[in-house]
SERO-4910 file (N, C-alpha, C, O; in steps of 0.05 Angstrom, whole numbers):
BEGIN
 pado doro    nc1    nc2    nc3   cac1   cac2   cac3    cc1    cc2    cc3    oc1    oc2    oc3
  Met    A   -166     30    148   -181      7    166   -178     13    196   -156     13    205
  Ala    A   -196     19    210   -193     24    239   -187     -1    256   -198    -22    251
  Thr    A   -171      1    275   -161    -24    287   -175    -27    313   -171    -48    327
  Asp    A   -194     -6    322   -208     -6    348   -221    -30    355   -223    -36    379
  Ser    A   -233    -48    335   -243    -71    338   -229    -94    337   -240   -115    343
  Ile    A   -202    -93    328   -186   -113    322   -167   -116    349   -155    -97    359
  Pro    A   -167   -144    361   -151   -145    381   -120   -138    375   -109   -147    356
  Arg    A   -108   -123    392    -81   -109    391    -58   -134    380    -39   -128    366
  Glu    A    -62   -159    388    -42   -181    382    -45   -189    351    -27   -200    338
  Ser    A    -73   -181    343    -73   -187    314    -66   -168    296    -65   -173    272
  Val    A    -60   -143    306    -51   -123    285    -22   -127    273     -3   -129    288
  Met    A    -21   -126    251      5   -132    234     19   -108    231      8    -87    224
  Gln    A     45   -111    236     65    -90    234     83    -94    211     88   -117    204
  Met    A     95    -72    194    113    -73    176    140    -73    188    143    -62    210
  Asp    A    160    -85    174    185    -80    181    195    -52    174    180    -38    160
  Glu    A    216    -44    183    227    -14    180    231    -10    151    222      8    137
  Glu    A    247    -31    143    258    -28    110    230    -27     90    227    -12     71
  Ser    A    211    -44     99    187    -42     81    170    -15     86    160     -3     67
  Ala    A    169     -8    112    157     15    114    173     39    100    160     57     90
  Ala    A    196     39    101    210     64     91    207     59     58    208     80     45
  Ala    A    204     37     46    200     36     18    173     48     16    170     68      1
  Val    A    150     37     31    126     46     26    122     79     24    110     90      6
  Ala    A    135     90     47    135    117     53    147    129     23    134    145     10
  Thr    A    169    122     18    186    132     -8    163    135    -28    154    157    -35
  Arg    A    152    110    -38    132    109    -60    109    130    -53    101    146    -70
  Leu    A     99    129    -30     76    148    -26     86    177    -29     71    194    -38
  Arg    A    111    184    -21    118    215    -26    123    221    -54    121    243    -64
  Arg    A    132    196    -70    131    201    -99    104    210   -107     99    232   -116
  Ala    A     86    189   -103     60    194   -110     49    221   -108     39    232   -127
  Arg    A     51    230    -83     44    254    -74     56    277    -91     41    295    -98
  Gly    A     79    276    -98     93    296   -111     83    294   -144     83    315   -158
  Gln    A     75    270   -154     64    266   -180     33    278   -180     24    291   -199
  Ile    A     21    274   -160     -8    284   -159     -4    316   -155    -17    331   -170
  Asp    A     11    327   -138     18    355   -145     22    363   -165     12    384   -171
  Gly    A     40    350   -184     46    356   -208     21    355   -227     18    373   -243
  Val    A      4    334   -224    -21    336   -244    -40    357   -234    -56    366   -250
  Leu    A    -39    365   -212    -58    393   -204    -43    413   -218    -58    426   -233
  Ala    A    -19    420   -218     -4    443   -226    -11    442   -260    -17    461   -274
  Met    A     -9    415   -270    -15    413   -301    -43    422   -309    -48    435   -329
  Ile    A    -63    412   -290    -91    419   -298    -94    449   -298   -104    461   -317
  Glu    A    -85    462   -275    -83    491   -272    -70    505   -292    -78    528   -299
  Ala    A    -49    493   -305    -37    509   -327    -45    500   -355    -34    506   -376
  Gly    A    -69    482   -353    -83    477   -377    -68    460   -397    -72    462   -422
  Arg    A    -50    441   -387    -32    427   -403    -53    402   -415    -74    394   -406
  Asp    A    -39    393   -437    -51    370   -449    -59    341   -437    -44    326   -425
  Cys    A    -87    335   -442    -94    312   -427    -78    290   -426    -73    277   -406
  Glu    A    -66    283   -453    -42    260   -452    -22    263   -435    -15    242   -423
  Asp    A     -9    287   -428      9    290   -408     -5    285   -382      7    269   -368
  Ile    A    -28    295   -372    -39    290   -350    -45    264   -344    -39    254   -322
  Val    A    -60    248   -365    -63    222   -357    -35    207   -352    -33    194   -332
  Thr    A    -14    208   -368      9    197   -362     20    201   -338     31    182   -326
  Gln    A     18    226   -326     26    230   -300     10    218   -279     21    207   -259
  Leu    A    -17    219   -283    -32    206   -267    -31    175   -259    -36    164   -238
  Ser    A    -24    163   -288    -18    135   -287      9    127   -270     10    107   -255
  Ala    A     28    144   -273     52    141   -255     45    142   -226     56    126   -211
  Ala    A     27    162   -218     21    163   -190      4    138   -180      7    128   -158
  Ser    A    -11    131   -197    -30    107   -192    -14     82   -189    -22     65   -174
  Lys    A      9     78   -205     26     55   -203     43     58   -177     49     38   -163
  Ala    A     51     81   -170     63     82   -142     45     77   -120     53     63   -101
  Val    A     21     87   -120      5     82    -96     -3     51    -98     -9     39    -77
  Asp    A     -4     38   -122    -10      6   -125     14    -10   -111     13    -29    -95
  Arg    A     32      0   -118     61    -14   -110     62    -12    -79     70    -32    -66
  Ala    A     56      9    -66     58     15    -40     41     -7    -28     48    -22    -10
  Ala    A     14     -7    -42     -7    -23    -29      4    -53    -28      8    -66     -8
  Phe    A     10    -62    -54     22    -89    -57     45    -95    -35     47   -116    -22
  Thr    A     58    -76    -34     85    -79     -8     67    -89     14     68   -112     22
  Ile    A     53    -71     23     37    -76     47     28   -102     52     35   -117     71
  Val    A      8   -108     31     -2   -136     29     19   -158     33     14   -179     45
  Ser    A     45   -153     20     65   -175     17     76   -175     45     87   -197     52
  Cys    A     77   -157     61     88   -157     87     70   -176    103     80   -195    117
  Gly    A     39   -170    101     20   -185    115     27   -217    108     28   -234    126
  Leu    A     31   -221     83     31   -250     79     56   -264     89     57   -287     98
  Thr    A     77   -247     87    106   -255     96    101   -263    127    104   -285    136
  Ala    A     92   -240    142     88   -243    171     70   -269    177     77   -284    196
  Cys    A     49   -276    164     34   -295    171     46   -321    164     44   -339    180
  Ile    A     60   -327    140     78   -352    133     96   -355    156     97   -376    167
  Glu    A    114   -333    164    132   -339    184    124   -345    212    137   -359    228
  Ala    A    100   -332    218     89   -337    244     76   -370    244     73   -384    264
  Glu    A     70   -376    220     58   -409    221     82   -425    226     83   -444    242
  His    A    105   -416    210    126   -432    213    141   -436    239    156   -455    242
  Arg    A    138   -416    259    146   -414    283    123   -429    298    128   -435    322
  Gly    A    101   -437    288     83   -449    307     68   -430    318     53   -438    336
  Glu    A     67   -403    312     51   -383    323     27   -379    309     25   -389    286
  Ala    A      1   -362    321    -17   -357    308    -11   -335    285      2   -315    291
  Pro    A    -19   -337    263    -10   -312    247    -26   -285    256    -47   -286    268
  Pro    A    -13   -262    248    -26   -235    257    -54   -229    245    -69   -212    254
  Met    A    -58   -247    220    -83   -240    207    -94   -266    195    -77   -281    185
  Asp    A   -114   -270    194   -127   -299    183   -125   -292    152   -120   -270    143
  Arg    A   -129   -315    138   -130   -315    109   -153   -299     95   -150   -286     74
  Gly    A   -174   -301    108   -194   -287     97   -190   -259     97   -194   -246     76
  Arg    A   -183   -248    118   -177   -219    122   -154   -208    103   -154   -185     95
  Leu    A   -134   -225     97   -109   -223     81   -122   -219     51   -119   -199     36
  Glu    A   -135   -239     46   -146   -243     19   -164   -218     13   -165   -205     -8
  Lys    A   -178   -214     33   -198   -186     28   -179   -162     20   -185   -147      1
  Leu    A   -159   -159     34   -143   -139     30   -130   -140      2   -126   -120    -12
  Phe    A   -122   -165     -4   -107   -167    -29   -128   -158    -52   -122   -141    -68
  Leu    A   -153   -171    -51   -174   -166    -70   -182   -139    -74   -192   -132    -96
  Ser    A   -179   -122    -52   -187    -95    -51   -169    -79    -70   -176    -57    -78
  Leu    A   -148    -88    -75   -130    -79    -94   -135    -80   -122   -125    -64   -138
  Ala    A   -154   -102   -132   -157   -112   -154   -175    -92   -173   -181    -99   -196
***
């Protein structure tokens, strides 16, 4: 999602620990997808390929849910401090539902 039209103060940032966890999951998924491509090129069994694709899909899903979770946490923490949340509820809900 481009942030050009979003005011800078409303852009949500992930904490370093969460960002590192997301990056690790995405690197794992990239490796799994590379493995799927190699399996296809080698003419491997469809069941093996689908199993590997499923693992890659789960890694990407978990990365995305971690990012949405960070947004939810940031919003809750901001509200507890009496500040405006970095993202309104509708935008956060739209992100969450885009993963369904």
